C-alpha positions in Angstrom: -20.0 9.2 -108.6 -20.7 5.7 -108.4 -22.3 3.7 -111.2 -24.2 0.2 -110.4 -24.5 -2.3 -112.6 -26.8 -5.4 -112.1 -26.1 -8.4 -113.8 -22.4 -9.2 -114.7 -22.5 -11.3 -117.8 -21.4 -10.8 -121.3 -23.0 -7.2 -121.1 -22.6 -6.1 -117.6 -19.1 -7.2 -117.2 -17.7 -5.1 -120.3 -19.5 -2.2 -119.0 -17.9 -2.8 -115.6 -14.6 -2.6 -117.1 -15.2 0.3 -119.3 -16.6 2.8 -116.3 -13.7 1.5 -114.4 -11.4 2.3 -117.0 -12.8 5.8 -117.4 -12.3 6.5 -113.5 -15.6 5.8 -111.9 -16.4 3.9 -109.2 -18.4 0.7 -110.0 -20.9 -1.3 -107.6 -21.2 -4.7 -109.1 -24.1 -6.6 -108.2 -25.0 -10.3 -109.5 -26.9 -13.2 -107.9 -24.2 -15.6 -109.0 -21.6 -15.8 -106.1 -19.2 -17.5 -108.5 -19.1 -14.0 -110.5 -18.5 -11.8 -107.6 -15.6 -14.2 -106.4 -14.0 -14.1 -110.1 -14.2 -10.2 -109.9 -12.8 -9.9 -106.4 -9.6 -11.9 -107.7 -9.4 -10.1 -111.2 -10.5 -13.1 -113.4 -12.6 -12.5 -116.1 -14.9 -15.1 -117.2 -16.0 -13.2 -120.6 -13.7 -13.9 -123.5 -13.9 -10.2 -124.6 -12.6 -8.9 -121.3 -9.0 -9.7 -120.4 -8.3 -10.8 -116.9 -5.4 -8.1 -116.8 -7.9 -5.3 -117.8 -10.4 -6.6 -114.9 -7.6 -6.8 -112.5 -6.0 -3.4 -113.3 -9.5 -1.7 -112.0 -10.5 -3.9 -109.1 -9.8 -1.4 -106.6 -12.6 0.7 -108.0 -15.0 -1.9 -108.0 -17.4 -3.1 -105.1 -18.7 -6.4 -106.1 -21.6 -8.1 -104.2 -24.4 -10.4 -104.4 -26.4 -8.1 -102.0 -28.1 -4.9 -103.6 -27.5 -2.7 -100.5 -24.3 -1.0 -101.8 -26.6 0.4 -104.9 -27.9 3.1 -102.5 -24.8 5.0 -103.2 -25.0 4.7 -106.9 -25.8 8.1 -108.9 -27.0 5.5 -111.9 -28.1 1.9 -112.2 -27.5 -0.4 -115.3 -29.7 -3.4 -115.2 -28.0 -5.9 -117.3 -29.8 -9.3 -116.8 -30.7 -11.7 -119.2 -34.5 -12.0 -120.7 -34.5 -15.6 -122.1 -37.5 -16.5 -124.3 -40.5 -18.1 -122.9 -42.2 -21.3 -124.9 -44.0 -18.7 -126.5 -40.8 -17.1 -127.8 -41.2 -14.0 -125.8 -39.0 -11.9 -123.6 -39.2 -13.4 -120.1 -39.1 -10.4 -118.2 -39.2 -11.8 -114.6 -35.3 -11.2 -114.1 -35.7 -7.6 -115.1 -38.5 -7.1 -112.8 -37.2 -8.6 -110.0 -33.7 -6.5 -110.6 -35.9 -3.4 -110.6 -37.6 -4.3 -107.5 -34.5 -4.9 -106.0 -32.9 -1.7 -106.9 -35.9 0.4 -105.9 -35.9 -0.9 -102.6 -32.3 0.2 -101.7 -32.0 3.7 -103.9 -33.9 6.4 -102.9 -33.2 7.5 -106.7 -34.3 4.5 -108.3 -37.5 6.2 -109.6 -36.0 9.7 -109.9 -35.3 9.2 -113.6 -37.5 9.4 -116.6 -35.3 7.0 -118.8 -35.7 3.9 -116.8 -38.1 2.1 -119.3 -35.8 2.0 -122.2 -35.9 -1.9 -123.0 -35.9 -3.0 -126.3 -39.3 -4.6 -127.1 -40.3 -4.0 -123.5 -43.9 -2.4 -123.2 -43.7 1.2 -121.9 -44.8 1.5 -118.3 -43.9 -1.6 -117.0 -40.6 -0.8 -114.9 -41.9 2.6 -113.9 -44.8 1.5 -111.5 -42.3 -1.0 -110.2 -39.8 1.3 -109.3 -42.7 3.9 -108.0 -44.2 1.1 -106.0 -40.9 -0.1 -104.3 -39.2 3.2 -103.8 -42.1 5.3 -102.9 -40.9 7.7 -105.5 -42.6 9.2 -108.8 -40.7 9.2 -112.2 -39.4 12.5 -112.8 -40.8 14.3 -110.0 -38.2 12.5 -107.2 
């Protein structure tokens, strides 16, 4: 089984290492090329993850800044930032863009009912994106 992780910051990178240490293949996606290069070199840029841990699991990780490799993933975790808007509400633009990109490449993207679990996120926002972009229906495949 391959696990996809989109967004390799302070949430995504530790998840990548944890899944890889558990023996899973990890498909790691980020738009920041410097993060991809660091992962490929086994060099951590997150204080909580030692470079030695990342380097030890490097062979189980496919790191890319293109979403196409996610087509092989059984599950995709989206770990992108949701900065606050001037009105102090979460800016869901990065999350929505990531969901659109995941759905375009994954035939399984909308085949799950648990895709809309974002703290403070209005139910039904991600599901329509995944259904529209993938052509599937949530929970029905």
